[in-house]
Backbone as a ProteinNet text record, in pm:
[ID]
protein_1_A
[PRIMARY]
MTLLVGTSGWQYKSWRGVLYPAGCPMRLWLEEYARHFATVELNNAFYRLPTRENFESWQSRLPDGFVMAVKASRYLTHVKRLQDPEEPVHRLMTHAAGLGDHLGPILLQLPPSLPADPPLLDACLACFPPGTRVAVEPRHDSWWTPATREVLTSRGAALCWADVRSRPVTPLWRTTDWGYVRFHEGRARPRPRYGTRALATWADRIATTWPEGADVYAYFNNDARGAAVRDAVAFGETAGRAGLPVARVPEPIGREPRPS
[TERTIARY]
-2974.5	-2857.7	-2843.4	-2801.1	-2770.5	-2625.7	-2550.1	-2411.3	-2404.3	-2362.7	-2348	-2199.9	-2162.6	-2021.7	-1994.4	-1884.4	-1846.4	-1698.6	-1660.3	-1520.4	-1505.8	-1382.9	-1352.9	-1322.1	-1424.2	-1410.6	-1449.1	-1465.3	-1503.8	-1428.6	-1350.8	-1286.6	-1140	-1117.8	-982.2	-964.7	-867.6	-847.5	-813.3	-747.7	-709	-828.8	-948.6	-1067.7	-1133.7	-1079.8	-1129.7	-1102.1	-1203.7	-1189	-1206.4	-1215.2	-1242.5	-1387.3	-1422.7	-1560.4	-1624	-1546.1	-1600.3	-1564.1	-1662.6	-1632	-1541.1	-1460.6	-1362.8	-1428.3	-1549.7	-1615	-1697.1	-1697.5	-1777.9	-1703.5	-1757.2	-1686.4	-1681.4	-1578.4	-1559.6	-1678.2	-1744.8	-1856.3	-1974.5	-1974.8	-2081.5	-2037.3	-1917.7	-1867.4	-1950.8	-2003	-2084	-2207.9	-2276.7	-2394.6	-2358.3	-2244.3	-2202.2	-2167.7	-2097.5	-2064.8	-2192.9	-2290.2	-2413.2	-2499.2	-2473.6	-2542.4	-2489.5	-2362.4	-2296.9	-2305.4	-2294.5	-2286.8	-2400	-2427.8	-2533.9	-2478.3	-2346	-2287.4	-2147.2	-2102.4	-1965.2	-1923.8	-1794.3	-1738.9	-1672.4	-1719.5	-1662.9	-1538.5	-1423.9	-1303	-1232.6	-1259	-1189.3	-1244.3	-1355.5	-1404	-1306.2	-1219.2	-1115.3	-1019.1	-986.8	-889	-951	-1074.6	-1145.6	-1294.5	-1360.5	-1502.2	-1580.1	-1654.9	-1735.6	-1840.4	-1886.8	-1989.8	-2125.8	-2217.6	-2355.5	-2408.7	-2372	-2417.7	-2360.8	-2235.8	-2177.6	-2259.3	-2289.8	-2367.1	-2506.5	-2568	-2701	-2696.5	-2589.2	-2574.6	-2562.2	-2481.2	-2469.3	-2603.9	-2675.9	-2805.4	-2899	-2895.5	-2986.6	-2947.8	-2825.6	-2775.8	-2779.6	-2816.5	-2809.3	-2944.2	-2944.3	-3070.4	-3125.3	-3252.9	-3316.5	-3241.3	-3222.9	-3160.1	-3009.5	-2946.4	-2800	-2755.1	-2646.8	-2597.3	-2454	-2428.5	-2293.9	-2242.8	-2141.6	-2073.5	-1978.4	-1951.8	-1869.5	-1756.3	-1634.2	-1518.2	-1502.9	-1497.3	-1490.6	-1363.3	-1371.7	-1259.8	-1141.7	-1022.7	-901.8	-889.3	-962.1	-960.1	-1008.5	-1112.6	-1164.9	-1072.7	-1026.1	-954.3	-804.1	-742.7	-597.2	-543.1	-617.7	-573.8	-620.6	-751.1	-804.5	-781.5	-760.3	-736.4	-848.3	-972.5	-1097.8	-1123	-1032.2	-1052.8	-1155.4	-1236.3	-1336.2	-1414.6	-1485	-1545.4	-1677.5	-1736.9	-1873.5	-1884.2	-1797.3	-1809.4	-1777.5	-1663.6	-1637.1	-1740.2	-1795.4	-1899.2	-2025.7	-2062.1	-2181	-2165.8	-2048.1	-2025	-2030.6	-1966.5	-1968.9	-2111.7	-2190.1	-2324.5	-2417.8	-2397.6	-2478.2	-2454.2	-2328.1	-2296.1	-2348.1	-2316.2	-2351.2	-2502	-2577.3	-2722.5	-2779.6	-2700.4	-2744	-2767.3	-2714.6	-2738.1	-2878.3	-2946.3	-3079.5	-3078.9	-3170.2	-3183	-3063.5	-2977.9	-2861.9	-2744.9	-2755.1	-2645.9	-2636.7	-2517.9	-2490.9	-2407.8	-2324.5	-2243.6	-2137.8	-2096.4	-1982.7	-1863.6	-1749.9	-1629	-1533.1	-1493.5	-1387.5	-1262.6	-1168	-1040.1	-940.2	-896.9	-808.1	-663.5	-581.9	-440.7	-364.5	-264.6	-185.1	-113.7	-90.8	-17.6	-107.8	-238.4	-330.3	-351.7	-294.8	-313.3	-453.8	-486.6	-621.8	-657.8	-779.7	-838.8	-989.9	-1041.6	-1184.8	-1275.6	-1248.6	-1336.3	-1337.4	-1223	-1217.1	-1304.8	-1295.4	-1378.5	-1525.9	-1557.5	-1695.7	-1753.1	-1675.2	-1721.7	-1744.8	-1660.8	-1677.2	-1803.9	-1822.2	-1940.1	-2069	-2064	-2183.1	-2229.4	-2143	-2177.7	-2258.8	-2260.9	-2334.1	-2484.3	-2566.7	-2711.9	-2757.4	-2859.1	-2910.9	-2948.6	-2916.8	-2948.6	-2840.8	-2738	-2628.4	-2546.7	-2521	-2433.2	-2288.5	-2209.8	-2069.5	-1983.1	-1886	-1786.8	-1653.6	-1580.3	-1453.7	-1342.2	-1236.6	-1121.3	-997.1	-974.4	-851.7	-731.6	-614.7	-496.2	-375.5	-400.8	-295.8	-336.5	-245	-279.9	-330.1	-303.9	-348.4	-500.5	-568.7	-714.9	-783.8	-714.1	-782.1	-799.6	-891	-917.7	-1068.4	-1109.6	-1252.5	-1315.7	-1237.9	-1292.8	-1332.1	-1250.2	-1283	-1408.2	-1412.1	-1528.4	-1655.5	-1646.7	-1763.9	-1812.8	-1719.9	-1760.1	-1833.8	-1777.9	-1842.1	-1980.1	-1988.8	-2115.7	-2219.9	-2180.3	-2276.4	-2325.8	-2244	-2282.6	-2343.6	-2351	-2406.7	-2320.3	-2189.8	-2094.4	-2031	-1996	-1934.6	-1783.1	-1717.5	-1574.3	-1553.8	-1480.1	-1448.9	-1349	-1388.3	-1295	-1205.4	-1075.5	-981.6	-890	-864.2	-776.7	-658.6	-539.1	-417.7	-338.2	-305.9	-230.8	-306.5	-438.2	-526.8	-529.7	-506.4	-514.8	-586.4	-669.3	-732.2	-626.4	-637.5	-546.9	-624.4	-749	-833.1	-894.6	-937.5	-1015.9	-1145.8	-1201.7	-1327.3	-1443	-1453.2	-1560	-1687.5	-1798.7	-1929.7	-1982.1	-1990	-2026.7	-2164.4	-2228.8	-2362.3	-2431.7	-2550.9	-2630.2	-2607.1	-2498.9	-2458.8	-2306.4	-2250.6	-2106	-2043.5	-1911.6	-1836.3	-1699.1	-1661.7	-1534.9	-1461	-1328.7	-1246.3	-1131.1	-1113.9	-1007.6	-902.2	-785.8	-683.4	-585.2	-545.6	-443.6	-442.1	-453.2	-443.7	-302.2	-285.5	-153.3	-142.3	-252	-250.9	-185.6	-154.6	-99.4	-206.3	-208.4	-121.5	-159.5	-60.5	-84.1	-162.6	-251.1	-280.2	-409.5	-427	-549.2	-566.4	-691.9	-725.8	-751.2	-703.9	-722.7	-854.6	-887.8	-1014.6	-1029.2	-923.2	-930.6	-952.6	-884.3	-899.5	-1042.6	-1099.4	-1235.6	-1335.9	-1315	-1405.5	-1399.3	-1279.6	-1264.9	-1340	-1331.4	-1403.6	-1554.3	-1600	-1743.5	-1792.8	-1713.2	-1750.9	-1753.4	-1654.7	-1653.6	-1779	-1817.1	-1937.1	-2061.6	-2071.3	-2189.8	-2209	-2099.8	-2109.9	-2113.5	-2105	-2104.6	-2236.2	-2294.3	-2414.4	-2538.6	-2648.4	-2771.5	-2850.2	-2953.9	-3045.3	-3104.3	-3111.6	-3166	-3060.9	-2935.6	-2829.1	-2777.3	-2731	-2661.1	-2511.1	-2435.5	-2289.7	-2235.2	-2153.3	-2093.8	-1949.3	-1909.4	-1773.2	-1716.6	-1601	-1541.4	-1397.4	-1363.6	-1228.2	-1153.3	-1041	-960.2	-833.1	-817.7	-699.2	-726.3	-734.1	-787.3	-695.3	-565.2	-468.2	-508.1	-505	-527.2	-660.5	-757.3	-889.4	-903.2	-802.5	-809.1	-931.8	-966.4	-1081	-1210.1	-1226	-1347.2	-1354.7	-1246.7	-1246.3	-1265.4	-1202.4	-1216.1	-1355.7	-1416.1	-1552.5	-1648.3	-1631.2	-1714.8	-1691.2	-1563.6	-1531	-1585.4	-1578.9	-1629.1	-1781	-1849.5	-1993.2	-2031.1	-1956.2	-1982.1	-1955.9	-1845.1	-1808.8	-1912.2	-1953	-2051.1	-2186	-2222.8	-2349.3	-2350.4	-2238.2	-2230.5	-2237.5	-2194.6	-2200.4	-2338.3	-2431.2	-2567.6	-2599	-2507.1	-2533.5	-2612.3	-2711.9	-2783.1	-2691.8	-2661.5	-2567.1	-2639.3	-2623.3	-2675.4	-2601.6	-2654.1	-2605.8	-2455.2	-2390.1	-2247.9	-2231.7	-2263.9	-2254.4	-2110.6	-2093.1	-1960.3	-1906.9	-1779.2	-1721.4	-1688.6	-1656.9	-1612.6	-1466.5	-1433.5	-1293.4	-1251.8	-1244.7	-1203.7	-1056.5	-994.8	-860.1	-860.8	-763.7	-763.6	-774.1	-858.1	-875	-751.9	-700.4	-584.5	-623.4	-523	-548.7	-466.4
-1158.7	-1083.7	-1095.8	-988	-990.4	-948.5	-1032	-1002	-949.2	-823.7	-761.2	-759.6	-832.4	-849.1	-779.1	-703.2	-635.6	-603.3	-508.8	-470	-320.2	-277.3	-135	-76.1	-26.8	24.6	-78.4	-32.1	-122.9	-95.8	12	50.8	7.6	-121.5	-175.7	-252.8	-211.2	-272.4	-420.5	-460.5	-600.8	-691.4	-633.1	-713.5	-759	-714.6	-766.4	-917.1	-991.1	-1135.5	-1202.3	-1124.3	-1177.4	-1147.2	-1019.8	-977.5	-921.3	-845.3	-779	-854.2	-881.8	-944.7	-854.5	-915.8	-839.9	-729.9	-751.9	-653.7	-549.2	-553.2	-458.2	-326	-214.2	-86	-37.7	37.2	83.6	166.4	238.4	322.4	240.6	110.4	23	-67.9	-44.8	-133.3	-125	-8.6	-0.2	-87	-78.7	-161.7	-309.9	-344.2	-484.3	-529.9	-445.4	-478.6	-502	-412.2	-420.4	-541	-602.2	-727.8	-842.9	-831.1	-938.9	-921	-796.9	-770	-677.3	-677.8	-594.4	-468.8	-454.1	-337.6	-313.2	-188.3	-150	-38.5	-30.6	80	177.2	300.6	404.3	460.4	402.3	447.2	562.9	589.6	701.2	836.3	836	960.1	1012.9	925.9	966.9	1066.4	1045.5	1129.5	1256.3	1244.7	1360.9	1337.1	1422.4	1405.4	1427.6	1328.7	1348.1	1457.6	1513.9	1616.5	1554	1637.6	1590.9	1527.7	1587.1	1534.9	1395.3	1371.4	1237.7	1135.1	1168.9	1076.6	1053.8	1157.7	1143.7	1055.5	1068.4	984	837.3	808.5	670	619.7	704.1	664.4	616.8	686.2	652.3	522.9	475.6	356.2	230.5	244.4	131.2	62.6	-69.5	-142.4	-124.9	-155.1	-146.3	-233.2	-179.2	-254.7	-246.7	-191.6	-182.4	-72.2	-98.4	-5.2	35.5	166.1	217.6	284.2	224.7	289	393.8	498.4	609.5	636.2	628.3	662	813.3	869.6	1014.5	1071.1	1194.4	1262.9	1276	1263	1280.4	1422.6	1517.7	1654.4	1655.9	1578	1569.5	1490	1375.2	1282.7	1306.1	1343.6	1352.6	1495.3	1586.8	1726.5	1800.7	1798.3	1862.6	1778.9	1649.2	1557.4	1568.9	1572.3	1578.4	1712.9	1810.1	1942.8	2019.8	2101.4	2184.5	2101	1999.4	1903.8	1949.4	2056.5	2089.1	2105.5	2189.3	2216.2	2094.3	2023.9	1906.8	1795.6	1775.4	1673.8	1716	1842.4	1891.6	1876.4	1910.7	1899.9	1753.4	1666.2	1523.4	1471.1	1501.7	1446	1510.5	1638.5	1704.5	1641.4	1611.3	1547.3	1403	1326.7	1184.8	1162.6	1260.5	1247.5	1227.3	1258.7	1234.7	1087.6	998.3	855.2	813.4	898.9	864.1	739.2	646.7	524	429.7	455.5	369.2	404.6	514.4	554.1	460.6	400.9	314.2	385.3	312.5	373.9	469.3	560.8	648.1	591.5	577.7	526.8	641.1	653.5	746.3	664.1	664.7	596.1	700.4	684.2	783.3	756.8	862.9	843.6	769.5	689.2	616.8	709	832.1	927.1	1002.9	975.4	1047	967.6	1013.8	940.3	962.2	883.8	886.6	1023.6	1066	1188.3	1167.1	1090	1058.9	1181.4	1291.7	1408.9	1465.5	1461.3	1508.9	1421.6	1291.4	1200.3	1221.7	1240.3	1262	1386.4	1493.8	1617.7	1599.6	1519.2	1493.1	1410.8	1303.8	1218.8	1295.5	1394.3	1473.6	1557.1	1577.9	1661.2	1586.2	1454	1377.5	1381.4	1385.1	1387.4	1265.1	1279.5	1164.2	1050.9	930.3	814.3	774.5	858.9	824.2	711.5	609.7	502.8	542.4	555.3	593	482.5	434.8	338.2	410.1	380.6	447.6	343.6	371.1	281.2	354.5	356.3	415.9	328.6	391.3	313	347.6	403.6	427.1	349.3	268.7	176.9	246.2	375.6	445.5	459.2	432.7	443.8	329.9	222	103.8	116.4	204.8	232.6	232.6	217.5	225.8	358.7	467.2	597.7	599.9	539.6	532.7	449.5	337.6	248.9	318.5	396.3	467	572.4	643.6	743	675.3	567	496.8	445	386.3	330.8	439.7	548.2	655.2	723.4	726.2	790.5	691.1	565.3	466.1	441.3	463.3	441.2	303.4	244.6	111.4	123.8	43.4	27	-61.2	-11.3	-90.9	-198.8	-324.6	-434.2	-441.9	-432.3	-433	-554.5	-613.5	-729.8	-694.1	-726	-714.3	-843.3	-905.4	-1031.5	-1140	-1141.8	-1243.2	-1240.8	-1121.9	-1106.3	-976	-974.5	-848.6	-750.1	-625.3	-520.6	-418.9	-452.3	-372	-464.1	-408.7	-491.1	-533.2	-643.8	-690.8	-644.5	-511.6	-451.6	-443.7	-473.4	-443.6	-319.4	-208.5	-80.4	-31.2	-101.8	-63.9	-187.7	-169.2	-284.2	-321.6	-274.6	-314.8	-319.3	-384.7	-403.1	-365.1	-345.9	-304.8	-369.8	-444.6	-517.6	-485	-461.2	-434.4	-534.5	-595.2	-692.3	-627.9	-598	-523.3	-612.8	-724.4	-809.1	-946.2	-1051.3	-1185.8	-1240.5	-1361.4	-1425.2	-1541.3	-1574.2	-1690.2	-1655.4	-1757.4	-1738.8	-1774.8	-1700	-1586.4	-1463.9	-1391	-1272.2	-1170.5	-1092.9	-1084.8	-1157.7	-1281.3	-1356.3	-1396.2	-1427.6	-1483.5	-1632.8	-1709.6	-1853.6	-1895.9	-2021.2	-2076.5	-2065.4	-2096.4	-2094.2	-1953.1	-1856	-1717.7	-1669.3	-1699.2	-1655.3	-1724.2	-1852.4	-1924.1	-1865.7	-1826.4	-1765.9	-1634.4	-1553.2	-1425.8	-1447.4	-1544.2	-1573.4	-1612.2	-1690	-1729.3	-1609.6	-1521	-1400.4	-1317.6	-1301.1	-1222.5	-1292.2	-1421.5	-1496.6	-1494.1	-1493.1	-1500.2	-1362.6	-1255.8	-1121.1	-1048.4	-1059.3	-982.3	-1069.3	-1014.6	-1092.6	-1094.1	-1174.3	-1177.9	-1038.8	-996.5	-865.2	-757.9	-784.8	-686.4	-687.6	-572.4	-563.1	-559.4	-640.2	-637.8	-620.2	-515.9	-484.8	-533.9	-604.1	-657.4	-623.2	-556.1	-510.6	-558.8	-607.3	-653.8	-545.1	-504.1	-394.1	-443.6	-575.3	-633.6	-648.5	-534	-532.3	-591.3	-606.7	-647.9	-778.3	-775	-894.4	-963.9	-886.4	-942.3	-1019.7	-1012.1	-1087.4	-1049	-920.1	-875.8	-940.7	-949.5	-1010.2	-1157.3	-1228.8	-1372	-1398.8	-1316.7	-1338.2	-1300.9	-1198.1	-1161.9	-1275.4	-1336	-1450.1	-1566.8	-1596.5	-1707.7	-1683.5	-1558.1	-1527	-1542.7	-1499.3	-1518.2	-1664.8	-1747	-1890.8	-1950.8	-1910.2	-1962.9	-1924.8	-1797.3	-1750.4	-1818.4	-1839.1	-1906.9	-2049	-2119.1	-2256.5	-2259.6	-2148.8	-2141.1	-2099.3	-2078.4	-2045.8	-1898.5	-1811	-1667.2	-1626.3	-1540.2	-1487.2	-1387.7	-1416.7	-1335.2	-1272.1	-1139.2	-1073.6	-1126.8	-1103.1	-1172.1	-1155	-1266.5	-1272.5	-1389.1	-1370	-1481.5	-1512.2	-1617.2	-1654	-1546.4	-1510.9	-1415	-1483.6	-1403.4	-1456.4	-1495.4	-1617.5	-1659.7	-1702.1	-1830.6	-1883.5	-1919	-1918.1	-1970.2	-2059.7	-2145.5	-2235	-2155.3	-2201.6	-2133.6	-2153	-2045.5	-2059.2	-2128.4	-2169.7	-2235.3	-2168.1
-1043.1	-1087.7	-1239.2	-1302.7	-1445	-1464.8	-1532.9	-1563.5	-1706.2	-1721	-1851.4	-1886.2	-1988.2	-2024.5	-2157.1	-2161.3	-2284	-2284.2	-2367.8	-2381.4	-2359.9	-2336.7	-2320	-2457.1	-2523.2	-2658	-2762	-2885.6	-2994.7	-3124.4	-3131	-3257	-3259.7	-3283.2	-3288.2	-3419.3	-3497	-3628.5	-3618.2	-3509.1	-3494	-3469.8	-3453.3	-3431.3	-3561.2	-3674.7	-3802.3	-3807.9	-3844.4	-3849.3	-3714.9	-3607.9	-3474.5	-3437.7	-3446.9	-3421.6	-3548.2	-3625.7	-3743.3	-3871.2	-3955.6	-4084.3	-4167.2	-4251.9	-4331.1	-4413.2	-4458.9	-4543.9	-4470.9	-4338.5	-4260.8	-4246.8	-4299.2	-4287.7	-4142.9	-4109	-3971.8	-3922.9	-4013.4	-3972.8	-3919.5	-3945.9	-3897.7	-3784.5	-3732	-3627.2	-3500.1	-3464.8	-3342.9	-3355	-3468.8	-3488.9	-3485.3	-3547.4	-3547.7	-3406.4	-3332.6	-3193.1	-3112.8	-3128.5	-3050.1	-3086.9	-3202.3	-3235.3	-3149.9	-3108	-3034.9	-2883.3	-2836.8	-2693.7	-2650.7	-2519.7	-2463.2	-2396.7	-2391.5	-2325.7	-2378.4	-2365.7	-2399	-2304.9	-2279.2	-2201.1	-2297.6	-2298.8	-2385.4	-2318.3	-2349.6	-2279.8	-2348.4	-2477	-2540.5	-2495.7	-2420.8	-2361.7	-2258	-2208.1	-2113.8	-2179.2	-2305	-2373.8	-2430.5	-2476.3	-2529.4	-2514.7	-2438.1	-2413.5	-2542.9	-2588.6	-2709.5	-2688.5	-2798.1	-2790.4	-2758.4	-2720	-2698.6	-2827.6	-2942.1	-3070.2	-3097.1	-3058.4	-3072.2	-2994.7	-2870.5	-2787.4	-2845.2	-2895.5	-2954.3	-3078.5	-3156.9	-3275.3	-3235.6	-3133.5	-3086.6	-3035.1	-2964.8	-2910.9	-3021.8	-3133.3	-3242.8	-3313.1	-3289.9	-3359.1	-3273	-3147.6	-3055.2	-3040.6	-3022.7	-3004.7	-2864	-2848.7	-2717.1	-2616.5	-2497.1	-2390	-2386.3	-2490	-2491.6	-2396.1	-2321.8	-2220.5	-2252.8	-2249.7	-2271.9	-2144.2	-2082.4	-1970.3	-2026.8	-1950.7	-1999.7	-1900.6	-1950.1	-1867.6	-1863.3	-1743.5	-1727.2	-1788.3	-1831.9	-1894.1	-1798	-1854.1	-1772.2	-1719.6	-1779.8	-1727.1	-1582.5	-1553.8	-1417.3	-1326.7	-1373.2	-1284.8	-1279.7	-1391.4	-1398.2	-1404.1	-1466.2	-1472	-1346.7	-1323.4	-1202.6	-1077.4	-1095.2	-983.4	-878.3	-931.1	-855.5	-788.9	-805	-748.1	-831.5	-766.1	-835.2	-937.2	-890.6	-983.6	-1046.8	-997.2	-1040.6	-1191.9	-1250.8	-1394.3	-1479.8	-1456.3	-1541.3	-1525.9	-1405.8	-1388.8	-1463.1	-1451.5	-1521.4	-1672.3	-1724.3	-1868.7	-1913.1	-1836.4	-1867.4	-1873.6	-1772.7	-1765.8	-1868.5	-1898.5	-2000.7	-2137.1	-2167.2	-2294.2	-2296.4	-2192.3	-2190.1	-2187.6	-2141.6	-2139.8	-2279.3	-2381.6	-2518.4	-2547.5	-2464.1	-2482	-2438.5	-2363.5	-2316.9	-2231.1	-2259.5	-2179.7	-2197.1	-2292.8	-2314.9	-2222.1	-2147.9	-2059.3	-1940.2	-1923.1	-1809.4	-1704.4	-1631.6	-1526.8	-1581.8	-1496	-1521.8	-1444.9	-1511	-1446.1	-1416.3	-1290.9	-1250.2	-1223.5	-1317.4	-1294.8	-1245.3	-1121.1	-1060.3	-1099.8	-1107.4	-1144.2	-1035.4	-1073.4	-974	-876.2	-917.7	-832.5	-736.2	-739.3	-650.6	-522.6	-410.8	-283.9	-229.2	-129.2	-73.3	-17.8	-52.1	2.2	1.3	97.3	96.8	91.2	163.9	150.8	8.5	-61	-198.6	-288.5	-271.7	-349.6	-317.8	-192.1	-151.5	-218.4	-222.5	-284.1	-433.2	-498.5	-640.4	-665	-588.8	-607.7	-581.4	-492.6	-460.5	-579.4	-678.4	-793.7	-899.2	-892.1	-991.9	-962	-1066.1	-1044.1	-966.1	-882.5	-807.8	-902.7	-860.6	-941.4	-1040.5	-1057.9	-1148.6	-1088.9	-1167.7	-1122.3	-1152.1	-1046.2	-1060.1	-1000.9	-1079.4	-1031.6	-1018.6	-913.4	-885.9	-884.2	-961.7	-969.1	-917.5	-783.9	-730.9	-769	-781.3	-817.7	-730.6	-613.2	-513.6	-388.8	-337.5	-228.4	-102.3	-87.1	33.4	40.4	-69.3	-69.8	5.2	31.6	86.7	237.7	276.8	417.5	443.4	568.7	600.5	558.7	562.7	524.8	376.9	292.4	150.4	128.7	195.2	179.6	225.2	331.3	382.6	283.3	218.5	117.7	3.1	-48.8	-159.4	-119.6	-2.2	43.8	63.7	126.9	156.9	30	-73.3	-200.2	-299.4	-263.2	-354.1	-475.8	-461.3	-570.2	-555	-667.9	-666.2	-667.1	-585.3	-603.2	-726.1	-823.3	-941.3	-902.6	-918.4	-898.4	-1021.7	-1002.2	-1114	-1105.6	-1221.7	-1232	-1322.3	-1275.6	-1356	-1339.1	-1450.4	-1449.7	-1373.2	-1392.1	-1333.4	-1181.1	-1123.8	-978.5	-946.3	-840.9	-800.6	-752.2	-796.4	-747.8	-663.5	-631.5	-543.8	-439.4	-326.1	-233.7	-301.1	-258.2	-314.8	-226	-215.5	-136.4	-219.8	-159.1	-218.8	-149.2	-220.3	-160.1	-202.6	-294.5	-338.1	-394	-448.7	-492.1	-638.1	-697.2	-832.2	-836.3	-936.8	-940.1	-1073.4	-1069.3	-1188.6	-1180	-1283.8	-1285.6	-1414.6	-1404.7	-1523.5	-1528.5	-1644.9	-1667.9	-1757.9	-1700.1	-1773.7	-1849.2	-1788.8	-1852.8	-1785.6	-1866.2	-1813.3	-1821.5	-1771	-1768.9	-1866.6	-1932.2	-2021.9	-2155.1	-2230.2	-2364.9	-2467	-2580.3	-2611.1	-2528.5	-2480.9	-2400.9	-2483.6	-2419.8	-2275.7	-2237.9	-2284.2	-2261.4	-2114.6	-2080.6	-1950.4	-1965.6	-1870.2	-1873.2	-1812.1	-1833.8	-1786.8	-1635.7	-1563.6	-1417.2	-1364.6	-1421.1	-1376.6	-1398.1	-1513.7	-1542.4	-1450.1	-1422.5	-1332	-1191	-1147.5	-1014.4	-1005.7	-1111.5	-1110.9	-1115.3	-1190.3	-1193.4	-1054.1	-982	-846.3	-752.3	-765.1	-679.9	-700.6	-825.3	-855.7	-801.6	-824.2	-782.6	-632.4	-556.2	-410.7	-345.2	-425.7	-369	-388.8	-509.1	-537.9	-536.6	-487.2	-475.9	-606.9	-607.3	-720.7	-742.1	-866.7	-898.9	-919.9	-883.9	-900.8	-1044.6	-1090.4	-1217.7	-1190.5	-1263.3	-1254.4	-1395.7	-1413.6	-1543	-1543	-1647.6	-1656.5	-1794.2	-1794.8	-1920.8	-1932.8	-2051.2	-2080.1	-2155.8	-2097.9	-2150	-2218.4	-2231.4	-2295.3	-2445.1	-2513.7	-2649.7	-2755.6	-2726.8	-2828.9	-2897.3	-3029.9	-3113.1	-3084.2	-3042.5	-3018.3	-2888.8	-2799.6	-2674	-2591.9	-2590	-2510	-2558.5	-2690.4	-2745.1	-2706.5	-2729.3	-2699.7	-2551	-2466.7	-2323.1	-2274.2	-2332.7	-2294.5	-2326.7	-2444.3	-2481.9	-2386.5	-2358.7	-2269.4	-2128.9	-2082.9	-1949.3	-1945	-2050.6	-2055.6	-2051.1	-2125.5	-2125.3	-1987.3	-1925.8	-1793.9	-1688.6	-1689.1	-1591.8	-1612.7	-1739.1	-1767.6	-1716.2	-1734.5	-1683.1	-1530.9	-1467.3	-1321.2	-1270.7	-1363.3	-1323.3	-1316.5	-1361.9	-1359.2	-1483.7	-1468	-1585.2	-1658.4	-1783.2	-1860	-1978.3	-1995.3	-2113.9	-2236.2	-2354.2	-2474.3	-2497.5	-2517.5	-2552.9	-2650.5	-2777.5	-2872.8	-2910.4	-2985.3	-3033.2	-3126.5	-3113.7	-3208.6	-3340.4	-3439.3	-3568.1	-3554.9	-3592.1	-3587.7	-3449	-3425.7	-3294.9	-3296.1	-3181	-3165.5	-3042.5	-3024.4	-2909.1	-2779.3	-2687.1	-2559.7	-2472.1	-2409.5	-2322.3	-2192.6	-2117.6	-1990.5	-1881.1
[MASK]
++++++++++++++++++++++++++++++++++++++++++++++++++++++++++++++++++++++++++++++++++++++++++++++++++++++++++++++++++++++++++++++++++++++++++++++++++++++++++++++++++++++++++++++++++++++++++++++++++++++++++++++++++++++++++++++++++++++++++++++++++++++++++++++++++++

């Protein structure tokens, strides 16, 4: 198993002095980020889908082996609400293909107001090209049924394990041979950090769920004041001590006391 740990996005001004040196211009932040981490989740694609040229530009700036997950546009998930998915899925994948070998999983984060409709989800997943890794993050409790699990399993899609306030807010289903985990907000201080115990518990869940040879992607979305960077580093250290193979997660610039 390989655990790829990163953050949801990289362009945060509060990360100066945490990940980015004070003199590093913003135009070089992607390269600087990629020196430290092996993966990132492109979450601003949710608000506005980048052009094919944007993706191609990022592709040319990334080192070998770096993986960029892409959060699907809200047009597909929140405006269309998965209805008539053919065109938005095609546009998303045509643009994202500009990343070439750097393209990782696609994340479908569903709106909290969208109740379960397994056939609708199935029709949407059917539009993705074969071999595309798609993770689905439902946020309405009605989705937690055997029918939902069967759709994800049959389509080879991963249920995104989501954490809020250091607790799972999704079932811990394994629906395919790779995994996807999102950390939204911890309970440790300073907020929204994750504590040592919470990170160790998640490392154990991952270790006992996926077999050797699986890829598991883990992204920290608690970006405020560099918390995501520090927690990603701490999680990599914790998972490594537990015996999990972790892609590169070096020490960030500027340490602060670890929360508990």
